[in-house]
N, C-alpha and C positions, 0 to 999 in steps of 0.2 A: 637759134640753131635748128628750129623747126622750119623755118622759111628757107633754109638753103636746099638745092637742087638734088643732093645727096640723100637727105633725109626724105624727101618726097619720092625719089627713087627705092629706096628700101621699105618705104610704107606700103609700096605695092605687094599685094599677097603672095603673087608667084615667086617675086625674087626675095622676100622675107622668108619664105617656107623653104625656097631652095637653099638659102644660105645657112639656116637653122640645120638643113639636113647634112650639109657639107661639115660643118663646125661638130656636130654630135658625133658624124661617122669617124671623122678624125680621132675624136676623144677616144670612142669605144673600142675602134681598132686598135689604138696604141695600147689599151688596158687589155684586149685579148692576147696582143702579141708577148705583152710582159708575162701574161698567165702561161702562155705557150712556152717561154723559155722556162719558167717555172717549174713546169709538170716536166720538163725534158731533164732539167737537173735534178729533180727529186728522182725520176726513174733511175739514172745513172748512179745516184747516191744508194738507193736501195739494191741495186744489181752489184756494185762493187762492196757493199756492206757484207752481202749473200757471199759473194767470191772470197773476200778476205776471212769471213769467219769458217768456211768449208776448208779453206787452205790451210788454215791455223790446225784447224781439227784434224785434216788428213795428214800433215807433218809430225801431229803428236801423236797418231795412230801409228805410223810407220817408226816413230823412236819406241813406242810401245812394244812392236812385232821386234824391233832390235834388242830391247831390254830382254825380252821372253827368251828368244831364241840363246840369245850370250848367256842367260842364267842355265838354261837347259844344257849348252855345250861345256859351260864350267863344270857342271857337277860330274860329266862324262870325263873330261880331261882329268880330274881329279881321282875320280874312283873307278872308271871304266864304266861300261853298261851294267846297271844295276838289276840283280835279279826280279826286285820287285818292281820293275818298271811301270807295269799296270796299275799300280798303286800311287807311285810317285806321281805318274801321268793324270790318273783320276782326280788326285789331290789337287794338281797344277791346273786341269781345267775347270774343277770348280771354285777355284779362286781367279781365273781369269776367262770367264764366259764371252769373251770377245772370241777365243779360239774356238774352232770346231774339231780339230783333232791335231796329235802330237806324232811325229815321225821320227827314226833313228835311220840313217843311210850309212853302211860301212865303206871301208877305203877302197872298195871296187864300184862303188855307186849304187849297190843294191841295196831296196829298201827293206830291213831288218825288223824293225819293229814299227806298230801301228796302235795307237789309241784313240778312240773306241775302234775295235775291229769290225764291228757290224756296219756294212755298208762301204766300207773301206779296205776291200779286198786286193791291196796293192803290193804285198809283202812279195819278194822276189822280183819286182820290176826294177830294172838298171835305169837309173835316171840318164845315165852316160850314152844310153841308145838311144835317146830322144834327141833331135836336132837342137830345138829349141831349149830342152832344158838343160842339154849338156854344156851348150855355149855360156850361159849363166854359171854353171856349177866348175866350168874351169878356171873362168875369171874369179869365181869366189876364192878358189883355192889358191890361184896367183897372188891376189891382193890381201889372202887371209884375213877377209873382211866379211860383214853381212851382206845379203843379196835378197832381193825380192823379186820372185819371179811370176808372172801371169801375162795375160789370162791363162788359165790351165784349166782343162776340162775335168772335172772331179769324176771319180769312179760312182760315189754316191748321188752324182746328177749334179748339174748346174755350172755355174762359172765359179772359179776361186783363186784366191792369192796364197801362195806357199813363199814364206819368209824361210830363209837356210842361213845357217852361221856354220864355217867350217870347223873341224874339230882337230885340235893337235896336241898329241901326246910326245913327249920329248922331241920338240919341233919336227915330228914326222904326222903325216896329214893321216888321221884316222876316221873321217868320215864328216857328215853333216847331221846337225840337230835341226829340226824345222817344225813350223807351224802351220796350219793350214785354216784360212779363213776364207768361209762362203761370201761370194760378192754380196750376197743379201745380208749378211750379217755385218759385213764391213760398211755399206750404205746405212743399214740402220744405226751403226754407232757415230755416223757422220750425221744422223736425223735429216737423212734423204730417202723419200718415198718415190723412186724413180718409175714406179708402175703407174701409181696414181696421183702424183703429183699434177695438178693443173695449173701450174703457173710457171714453171719452168721443165725445160727438157733437161737431162745431166746425162754425161757421159766421161767415161775415163779412159784414157789409153796410155800403152806403154811404148816408147819411141824407139826405134832401133838405132843404137849408136852410131853404126857403118853406113845403113842406107838411108836413114830419116824416115822410113816406113813407120806407120802408127798401128799398132794391134789393139783394137777396140775392146773393152771388156763386155759391153752391151750392144743390142743387135744393129740400133740406128748408127749410121755412118756419118758423123758431122767433120769430116777433114777438109771440106768445102766451106766451113764456117769458122776458120782460124780467128777470125776477130773476136769470138766468143770463148778462146782457148786460154787458159791460165798455165803457164809451166811450172812443173814441182820438182824441184832438184831433189833426187834421192841417191842412194849409195848406188855405184855404178849404174847410171842411166839417168833418163829423163822421163817423167810422166806428165799428161796434160789433162787437165779437168776443164770439162765443157760445161757451161751453165747458159742457157740460151732461153729467153721467156718464150713461153708456148705461143702466146697472142700477143702482137702488138696492138693494145688496147687504144681507142681512139682518144687522141688528145682533147681534154675537156675545153681547151681553149676554143677548139672550134664553135661550141657552144656560145662563149663568150662572143665569139665573132658574129655569129647569127643574131643572137640576141642583140648584140650593138646595131647591126643592120636594121632590125626591126625597130628598134627604139628611135633611130636616126629617121626612119620613114614615118613613125608615127608622131615625132616630135616635129618633123617639118610638116605634115599633113594638119596637126594641133595649131602651129602658127599659121599658114595659111587659111586655115578655116576661121580661126580665132579674127585675124586681121580683116577678112574679106567679108566678115558676116556680120560685123559689130553694128553696122548702121541698120541692117536687116532685123538683127536681133532686137534693136531698139525699138524700133517700130512694131513688131510682133510682141514685145512685152508690153507696150503703149495699148494695145489691141486686146490683149489679154486682160491686162487690168482693168479697161472699161468692161469687158464683158464680164469677168469676176464680180464687178461692183454692181452691176445690174442684177446679176444672179443673186449675190446676196441679199439685196434687197427683196427678191422672190422669195429666197428660203427665209428670211426674216418674217415677213408677212405669212407665209405658209406656217412656220412655227408658232407664231402669236396664235392664228386659227385653231393650231393641232392643240396648242396648251389651252385653248379654250374648250375646245371638244373633249378633251380629256378630263378637263376640271368636272364637265357634264356628266362624263361617263362616269366619273369617281363618284358624284354626289348620287347617281341614279344607282350604281352599284352599292353605295353604302346605305340606300334609302331601302333596295330589295333585301340586303341582309341585315337590316337594322344595325348596323354597325356605325358608330360616328367616331372621329378620330380628333385627338388634341395632340399640341405640341407646346414645350415651355422651353424658352430660352433662357438657359439659369443666370447669364451674366446680367441681363437685363430683366429677369423674372419676367418677361413677356409670354402670355397665354393665349393662344389661339385654338378656335373650334372650327370643325368642319359643319355645313349645314345641317347634317343628321344629327350631331350632338343638340342642337336646339329642339329637333323634333322628338328626341328621346324624353329631353327632360320637360317638354311640353311650353317653351318659352320663345318670345319673339326675338330675333335676331336684331330687329331695330330699337328695342326698350331694353332688352336683358344687358346689365353690365357684367361681362364676363370675368370671373376672378376665383381662385380656389375658395375664398370665403364663402361667396355665393352658392358656388357647387357643394361644399360642405354642408349648407342648410338644407341642401333639398335631400341630402342622405337620411334615410330611416334614424331616428336618434339610438337606437339600440345598436346601431352598423358603424355609427360616426367614429366613434374612439378608436375602433379597430382600423378603419380606414386610415386614420390621420397615422397613426402609429406605423402601418406598413409603408405610407409613402415616405414618411422621415427616417423610416430603417435604411429604405432602399437607395434614399440619395447620401445617407452615412456611410452605408457599405458599399455604395457603388454595385447594387445588385438588381438584377431586372425582378418583377413581381407579375403574379396573376393571381386576381382575388374576385370574389364573388359576394354581392351584400343586395340591400333593397334600397330604394328610392321611395319616399313619401310624397306623393303627388295630393294636389288638392280633392277634397272630399274623400280624404283617407284612403286613397287609392294606392294600392302596394305595385311596385313593377321591379323585377328581379332583373338585374344586370351582371354582366361580367368585363373586367377591367385588365387589360395585358397592358404592361410598360415595359420598353426597353430602353437601356440609358446609351447614349452615344457619345464618343471620345475622339479627341484628335490626336494627331502622330504621335504627340508627347504622352498619350493617355492620360490626357485631362479632360473632365466632364464638361461636356459643353452644351448638351440639352437632352431633354428627355421625350419620347415619342410614344403613345398609347392609344389604344382603341377602346370603345365601351359598346357594347354588345347587348340588346334588349333580348333577354332569354325568359321572358315571361311564359311564353308558349311552351317553352322547352321543359319549365321547372312545373308547370301542370299536367304535362304528359309525363321526370325523376320519379309523379303521384299514381298517375294511371298503371305504369309499370309495376310500380311497387303491390298494386292488386291483382296484377297478372301474377307476378311471381310467387303470392301467396297462393292463390289458385294452383298454379303448375306444381307447388311443391307437395299441395294436398293430394293432386293426381299422382303423382310420383308414388306418394306411399301408399295409395291403394293399390297401385300397380305391384309395388314391391311384396305386399302381401300375398296377392295372387301368385306371384312367382316362387315364394316361399312355399304355397301348398304345392307347387308343379315340381320343386326341388326335390321332394321325398320320391315322388315318382320315377324321376329321373335317375334316383339313386338304385332303386330297385332293379329298372331297366339296365344298368349298368353292370349290376352282379349276375344277371342272367347271361350277359355278353362274355364276363369275364369266366362263366361256367363254360359256354361253350368253346372259348378258346383254349381252356385246360384239355378239353376232349379232342379238340382239333390237333392239338401240339402232341397228344397220344399217338392219334392216327398217322400223322407226319411222321413220327419215328418209325412207327411200324412199317410204313413204305420204305423208309430210306434203309432199313433193316433186311427187308426183301429184296432192294434193287442190290444192295452191297452182297447177299447171298447170290443173286444172280450172276453178278460179275465176277465172284468168287468160283461159282460153278462153270462159269464160260471158260476162264482162265484154265482150271483143272482140267476140263474137259479137251479142252484146245492141247494141253501138253499132253494129255493121255493120248489123243488121236494122230498127233504131230509123228511121234514115235514110230508106230506102225505104219504111217504112210510113207516116211522115209525109206522104211524097208521095203515096201511094196516097189516105190521107184526105182530103189538100187537094183533090186533082183530083177525087175522088168528090163532095165537097162542091160544087165549081163546077159540075160536072155536073148535081148535084141542083138547084142555083140557077138552070140552064138559062142559063147564062152562056154556055155554046157552042151553044146550040139548044134547041128544045122536046124534051121527052120525052112517051112514053107513059105511062099509069098502070103497066104492065107493066115498062118499063125503070126508073123511078121505085121501082118495089117492089125491082126486082134490087139496084139501085146502092144502097139504104138498106141492105139486107142485106150488101152488101160494105163500107160504111162502118161499121156497128154491127160485124162480123167483124173489121175493121181496127183498130177503137178497141180490143176485146177484145183483139186479139193484141199491140197496143201496150202495153196494161195489163199484159200478161202480160212483155212483153220488161221493162217497167221494173222490175217486180216481179224477175224474174232479175236483173237488174243491180245491184239494192239488195242482192239476197240474197249474190250473188257479192262485192259490196263489204263487206259485214258479215263474211263468211267470211274473206276476206282482211284483215280489220281497216282497210280503207281508207275506211268510211264517214265523212265529215265532216260536221260540224255548223257552222253559222254563228249567232253568239248576237248578240241586240239586242232594244232594248226595245220593247214593242208593248202594244196592248190587246187581251187575251187574249178579251173578251166580242165586242169587234168582229168579231175573226179567227172565232169561233164562229159568230156570227150570220151570216157571209158563208157559211160553209160549210153552215149549215141550209138557205139560202136556195136553194144548189146544188139541194138533194133535194126542193124543193116540188114540181115536176111529178112525180117518181117517187112520192112519198107520195101526192098527189092520186090518180093512176092505180091503184094498188093500195086505192084507198078506205080509207086509214088515217090516224089523227089525231096530230098532233106537239105535244106540251106542253113548255114548258121553266120550269125554276125555278131561277134564276139570281139572283143581287145585283143592285140598282138602280146600285150606285155603280161605277166603274171598276176593272178588276184590270189593273194592269200588270207584266209579268212581262219577265224579261231571258233569253229562250231562242231557239229556232229557229223563226218562226214557219212557214215553209212545210213543215217536219216535222211538226209539231204537227198542222197543218191536213192533211197525208196519214193521221197517225192517225185523227183525227175522220171522214175521209172513209172510210175502211176501217171501223170501227166503225158508223156510222150506216148504210153501205150494207149490211152484214150484216145490222142490225137490220131493214131494210126487206126484203132478201132473204128472212129467214128468216121472216117474220111475215105471216100472211095476214088477219087483223083486229085490231081493239084500237088501243091509244095507245101511241106512242113518247114516252119521257120521257126529256129531257137535263137532269141537275141539275150544277150548279156551287156550290162552297161552298169556303172556304178552313180548314185545318186546320194549324196548329204551321207556319206559313210555306210550306204547300205548296196549291196550286191542284188541287182533287179533282175531276174528272169524271165523272160517272155517264151511260153510255148502257144504257136499260131498255127492253126490249122484252116483249110479250106474245106471242110465237111459239111456236115447236114446243120451245123448251129442248135441254138436253143431259143425257144421264144421267153419273151419277159415275164409271163406266168409261171413257168416252169422253173426258172433260175432259182427262185426263192427255196427249191428244195434241194439245191446241188449239194450242200455240204451237210445234209442230215444224214444219219446212219440206215441203212437197210432201204435206201430210198432209190429208185431208178425212175427216169423220166419216160421211159415205155414200160407198160405193165403186161402182165397176163400171157397166156400162149402167143399173141402176135409179136411177143418182143424178138427183135431181130439180133440183138447182142447180147454175148455174155457178161456176166459180171454179179458183184456181189451188192455193189453200190455203197461200200465200205471205203473204198480207195480216196475219194475227194474228202470224206470225213476224217480218216487219217492223217492226210495230207495238212489239212487246214490245223488239226491239233498240233501236229509235229512242228508247223511253221511257226506257229504260236508260241509253244515251247520254247522254241530257239530266239524268240524275241522278234519276230517277224510278222509279215501279213500275208494274206493271199486274197486274190478277186478275179472275177471274170467278166469279159464283156463278149456279147454275141448276138448273132444276127440269124435268123433262120434260113439255109438255104446258102448262107455267104461262110460261116465257120465261127469258129471261137477262139477267143485269146484269153489263156490263162495264165496271170502275172502272178509271181511270188517274191517278197525279198526278205533279205537275211541280214543282219549288222555283221559288218567286218568284223 
């Protein structure tokens, strides 16, 4: 077979690779096609199932409407229109939540009863006057049977379906019983979310029996997609239910096809690569093996040298640390020692026969029994040990050693060997003695210092008694100072109240005189009375400030919380300063939100703060623009009052919020004021749960910012 021409032909890499590619491509594409058919059938089956379920539910709902209107008509036919229609209707709707309203129509076509009436103000409407409604009504009377009308624009808004049943008493038409269902309720009962369903578009239409035109219930017109329409037979007419997929998903079979193509390409490439490179790979493998063999020899030789070097380093380290090591293979009871072991026991490795018994003979007789017992217990209980003992060397020399042993186990937890170290600790023991002497001396020194401290303790207690006595005196002086401060605040509050009453009278009577209600005034009198009034207002402002600051210091400043529109209050305050701003030839700019800002705070106190800040900005500005900004940050209303006035240097800014302090003092002061406005503002803002601060630069202006919680 191998000698045939066909075999040699297919043995060529390009032919073998291409043939493999074709075979794999045919197989994978056939599988992809079968997957495509399966997906198409699955999608059709899902859609048909959805349509079938909804169609069955829809026909059930129609029969439900029929049963409801029939029951209502039966009551009217037997008993006439009941006086307690609302009660019957309320009970009916409570048991049939599918319906939104109940109607009764008389024999003239006029709606006489509706429940619930709220939102359904259609009493008095004649359905015979409406072309669409009358067509169905006359047909219903003629057939003496149930009819569904829709879509109908409902008075309470939206689109609905009205089911009517003609009422005949003594074979004479007496009107209709009707139930109204909102389209949203109708679709909810069908478990259809026609607004948010991202899988299917839904539509319901009523077909005109004469023209064949469709009247759609929802906005989207799907009349050109009849392949998705399902006809539904109902009494007197036909409806159509449309169910159309929102998106046509990409058939997953395409990924099978692409994957099959990639597999075919890869398989063909593998065959081409494998057949074409076998000989070259064999050569490369042989070269690699030869190279690796040479490298292994070098590695082996290097490892031998490294092991020898490590052994030398280990022996050197053990000699430096005076630590010897030993190992016992328990199965053969073979004991081996390191070189340092021989040095510690001072024996010649060439002549000394290593064994447990030989080593036991070197151990000090007083310690030997304990050592043997420890080793036997370790093997029996399979536990490590760490012990210190003495060796007895020639000429009765004693050497102290510490021995540590660890037991090694196989994977089945069987004990296989023990490994240990022995360290010469003779010098250290001579040192567990020098330390003891040092400890004794240290304890004596501590006792001496303790006696000295006890002598100082009594003097310290006497000093503390003196300090406590002084503290009591200081507390008395503090209480006196606080009492005097409280009396000062009470005096200021009382005097402020006493002064405010006559000042209000002075200002009021001055205003009466200026308005010439008591008789005409000449220009000089008006000028002098204006000065009196202005001085009175300034004095009243000072009295009010003193009263507020005394309340603040006494802790009796109260705030009244209520809801108000912050922007309305701000605008009212700004309008108050319109004349002052105009007189100084300044400009005012506001940057505030367009929407309302409702806050729960003390409106009068916030207006007081705004008045203080804006009046200061006007007072200390000779030119430029005043800016008032408002915004919301983290549930706080933040207000900025910005001027382009004289500004404040950093050294003076620390004095700003202190009472009775002004930055310009003495007779050279250019601006009036008590220095209480900012102190009061700060206290009010903090009382309302907010904060206030300032940023300023000499010659460029100031920015006072305060925030209050919403």
